[in-house]
N, C-alpha and C positions, 0 to 999 in steps of 0.2 A: 706636338712629338712633347715626351714627360722624358726628363733628363733619369741618370742610372742610380741616382740616386733618390727619385723621389720611384724610382720604381722600385729601387733597395727595400724605400721605408715605407713604400707597398706590401712585398711583403714581406718583409718582415713585422705589420701590425694581421698582416694574414698568418701567416704563424701562430701569431701571440696568440691572435683567433681562435684559431685550432682549439691551442694547448691549452687556455681559454678554458673550450669548450669542453672537447678533452678533459680535464682536470674536473672543473663543475657533473659531467659525467662519471666519474670518479670518484668525486665526495659523492655525488649519487645515488654513485649500486653501491659505495658505503654504509651511506645511511640506510641501503632498504637492503643487505643486508642486517643489517642494528637490526631494522622491527622484525625481520621475519627471524633470524636470531633469538626477541627477547616474543615471537610470537609462538616458537616453538616450544621457548617453555614455558609462556604464560596455559600453551594447550596439555601442555607433559605434568607440569602443579596437576593444574586439573585432571587430567585423569588418569594420576594420585588417586588423585582423590575421596574421585569415582570410587576407582578400586576401591580402594579402604569403604566405602560406604558403600560396596558393593558387601567386605569380605564381612561386613558386623553387619549386615547383614543376613547371608551364610552365618554367620556365629551362632545370632540369638534365636537363627530359623531348627539347627539341631539344637544350643537348649532350647527353645520350646520341644522341641521328638524329644531328648535330654525325659526334660522330666513329664512330659506324656508318657514315657516310656518307667521312667521310675513309682510316674501315679500307678501306675500301669499293672507294674510288679508288686505296690505298694497292698491296695484293691487283693490281688490274687495272693497272698504271706496274710492278706484279712479273712478273710473270702474263708483259709485254710483249718486259721485258728478260730475265728466259729465254728466252725464245723466241728470237731476236734473240741471243742465247748462243745456245747447241745450233746455226741457225743455222749461224755458221759454226764454231760447232765437227768441225761434223760438211762444213761446208764446204773442210777443215781435213780429214779424217779421208780423202774421196772425195779432195781429188789428191794426200798419201802412199801413196794406193792404188792408182789412175788411175798416180802412177811408176811405181811398184813393176812395176804392169802389164804399162808398156810397158821398162822396159827388161829383163822374161825374154820376156819378144815379139823386145825386139832381138837382147839374147841366142838365138834361138833362131833366127834370122832369122839376126843371123853366123855363126856354125856349119855351119848348114846349107849358108850359101853359104859357107864354105872347107870341110866339104866335098867339093859341088860344083867346088870350081876343083882 
């Protein structure tokens, strides 16, 4: 049979052991929370980086579209300018041809009139 002190000692040891287990559990839980927090922080940073990359991608796509529309607008403006220049050149050529034809016709008419006189 055990003495009261021995029983008290065992109980004390058991309680102390339980306290140690509980304390280790708390420390483990603290470490686990710390690891979870670190993991969340890392994941959050990664997600932010992905978002920034996506945003950069979207911005570059937008810039590409704007460049494309700018080029399209420039081509349209150039075609308009070219048509205007071509019309001007054509009118000038037509006037020159008309004057030449008129002079030729006038000379011919004058010669005819001179012969008749």
